[in-house]
C-alpha positions in Angstrom: 0.0 0.2 0.0 0.9 3.7 -0.4 1.9 6.3 2.4 -0.9 8.1 1.3 -3.5 4.8 2.3 -1.9 3.9 5.2 -2.3 7.9 6.2 -5.9 8.0 5.4 -6.8 4.3 7.1 -5.2 5.7 10.1 -7.1 9.1 10.0 -10.2 7.1 9.5 -9.6 5.1 12.6 -9.3 7.8 14.3 -12.4 9.6 13.0 -14.5 6.2 13.8 -13.0 6.2 17.3 -14.6 9.6 18.1 -17.6 9.2 15.8 -20.4 9.1 18.9 -23.8 9.7 17.8 -22.8 11.3 14.2 -24.3 7.9 12.5 -28.2 9.5 13.9 -28.2 12.5 11.5 -30.7 12.6 8.9 -30.3 12.5 5.5 -31.6 16.2 4.4 -29.0 19.0 5.7 -30.1 20.6 8.7 -29.4 24.1 7.5 -31.5 23.4 4.5 -28.8 25.0 1.9 -26.1 23.7 -0.4 -23.0 25.6 -1.5 -21.4 25.0 -5.0 -17.9 25.3 -5.0 -14.3 25.1 -6.2 -12.5 21.4 -5.5 -9.2 23.2 -5.0 -7.5 21.8 -1.4 -6.6 25.3 0.1 -10.3 25.4 0.6 -12.6 24.0 3.4 -15.8 25.2 3.4 -16.8 23.6 6.5 -14.3 25.9 8.0 -15.3 29.3 5.7 -18.9 28.3 6.1 -18.8 27.3 9.8 -20.6 23.6 9.0 -20.7 20.5 10.8 -21.6 17.0 9.7 -25.5 17.4 8.7 -25.3 20.9 8.1 -25.3 21.7 4.3 -24.9 20.2 0.7 -21.3 20.8 -0.3 -21.1 20.3 -4.1 -17.4 20.8 -5.5 -16.2 20.3 -9.2 -13.3 22.2 -11.0 -13.8 26.0 -10.7 -17.0 25.2 -9.0 -18.6 25.7 -12.3 -22.2 25.2 -12.9 -22.1 21.9 -15.0 -24.7 19.8 -15.8 -24.1 17.3 -13.1 -23.8 20.1 -10.6 -27.3 21.3 -11.3 -28.3 17.9 -11.2 -26.9 17.6 -7.6 -28.3 21.0 -6.7 -32.0 20.1 -7.8 -31.7 16.7 -5.9 -30.4 18.5 -2.8 -34.0 20.9 -3.6 -36.4 18.3 -4.8 -35.5 15.8 -2.6 -33.7 16.9 0.3 -35.4 20.3 0.9 -32.4 22.6 0.6 -34.0 26.4 0.5 -30.9 28.9 -0.5 -27.9 28.2 -2.7 -24.5 29.5 -2.5 -22.0 29.7 -5.4 -18.7 30.0 -4.4 -15.6 30.7 -6.6 -12.0 31.7 -5.7 -9.1 33.9 -5.9 -6.1 32.2 -7.6 -7.8 29.3 -9.3 -6.1 26.8 -11.3 -8.7 27.1 -13.9 -7.7 30.7 -14.8 -4.4 29.4 -15.6 -5.3 27.8 -19.0 -8.1 27.7 -21.6 -10.3 24.4 -23.3 -7.8 24.7 -26.3 -4.8 24.4 -24.0 -6.6 21.5 -22.2 -7.4 19.5 -25.4 -3.9 20.3 -26.8 -2.1 18.8 -23.8 -4.4 15.9 -23.8 -3.8 15.2 -27.4 0.3 15.3 -26.6 0.1 12.6 -23.5 -1.8 11.6 -20.8 1.0 12.1 -18.1 0.8 15.2 -16.1 2.0 18.4 -17.5 3.8 21.2 -15.6 3.4 24.9 -15.9 6.0 27.9 -15.4 5.6 31.5 -15.8 5.8 30.8 -20.0 3.0 28.6 -19.8 2.0 24.7 -19.4 4.6 21.9 -21.0 3.5 18.3 -21.5 6.1 16.0 -21.0 5.0 14.4 -24.1 5.7 10.8 -23.0 3.3 7.7 -23.9 0.1 8.4 -26.4 -2.2 11.2 -26.1 -5.8 11.8 -27.2 -8.2 13.8 -28.9 -11.5 13.6 -26.7 -10.4 16.4 -24.8 -11.4 18.5 -28.0 -15.2 17.3 -27.3 -15.4 18.5 -23.6 -16.0 22.8 -22.7 -13.6 22.4 -19.4 -15.7 25.5 -18.1 -12.0 27.7 -17.6 -12.2 31.1 -16.1 -10.9 34.5 -17.5 -12.8 36.4 -14.9 -13.8 35.7 -11.7 -16.8 37.8 -11.0 -18.4 37.1 -14.5 -17.8 33.2 -13.9 -20.0 33.7 -10.8 -22.3 36.0 -12.1 -22.5 33.2 -15.6 -23.1 30.4 -12.7 -26.0 32.1 -10.9 -27.3 33.0 -14.4 -27.5 29.3 -15.5 -28.7 28.1 -12.5 -31.5 30.5 -12.0 -32.6 29.9 -15.6 -32.5 26.1 -15.4 -35.9 25.0 -16.0 -35.6 22.7 -13.3 -34.9 25.4 -10.3 -37.5 26.8 -8.7 -38.0 30.9 -8.7 -37.9 31.1 -4.7 -34.8 29.8 -4.2 -32.0 32.7 -3.7 -28.8 31.7 -4.9 -25.7 34.0 -3.9 -22.6 34.6 -5.9 -19.7 35.1 -3.9 -15.5 34.6 -4.2 -13.4 33.0 -1.4 -10.4 35.0 -1.4 -7.6 32.7 -0.6 -5.2 35.2 1.0 -7.4 36.1 3.7 -10.1 33.3 4.0 -12.9 36.3 3.6 -16.0 35.7 1.5 -16.4 38.7 -1.1 -19.9 38.8 -2.3 -20.5 39.5 -6.1 -23.5 41.8 -5.9 -24.6 41.2 -9.5 -24.5 37.6 -9.0 -26.8 37.9 -5.9 -29.1 40.3 -7.5 -29.5 37.7 -10.5 -30.2 34.8 -8.2 -32.9 36.7 -6.1 -35.6 34.6 -5.5 -39.3 35.5 -6.5 
C-alpha cells in the first residue's frame, strides 16, 4: 500500500473512534442550504461557512462551475432533501484561470501524463500516447472570477428545474485572507421571486 493509503486509513480509524452519535444524523441537511464550490484543496467549506456534519450539502468540482452535473446535484438537494438556499462560491488564484479549453485539449492530445506549468505557460511531457477526446469537452475555464460567478448563478437560475423561490448567492473566497466576498450582481441575479 502507498503511504497515502496508510495515512487515510489511520485518520479514518481516529475519526471512527470519536464518531459518537453522528450515525443518527438525518439525510436532509439540517441548515437547509447547499454550496457549489471548487475542489481546490485550499478551500475548506466546513470552516469558511461554519459547517458541521449534517449541516449542508457541498458540491465540488473544478472551478465550482455550474456544470450539468452540479445542477443535477442542486436539484436533488432541493427536490428530495429540502434545501432552500444555494451559494455559488468561486475563489481567487484558481487553477481554472491558468488554461483554456484549447490548451487542455492540446495537452491531452500530446500525452496523458501530468503536465507542468511555469511563467511561460503549460508544458506537456510528450511521453506516452495522448487522446483527441479532450477537444470535445467544454472545460469551463475562468478568465474573470466575477463574470464566472455571475454566469453560473444565471445558468442555475435559468434552468427549468430550478424553482424561482430559491435564492442563489454569489461569492468569491479570497485564498489570501479566508474572506467571502459577495459578487453583488450575481446575488441580485439569483434573487428569489
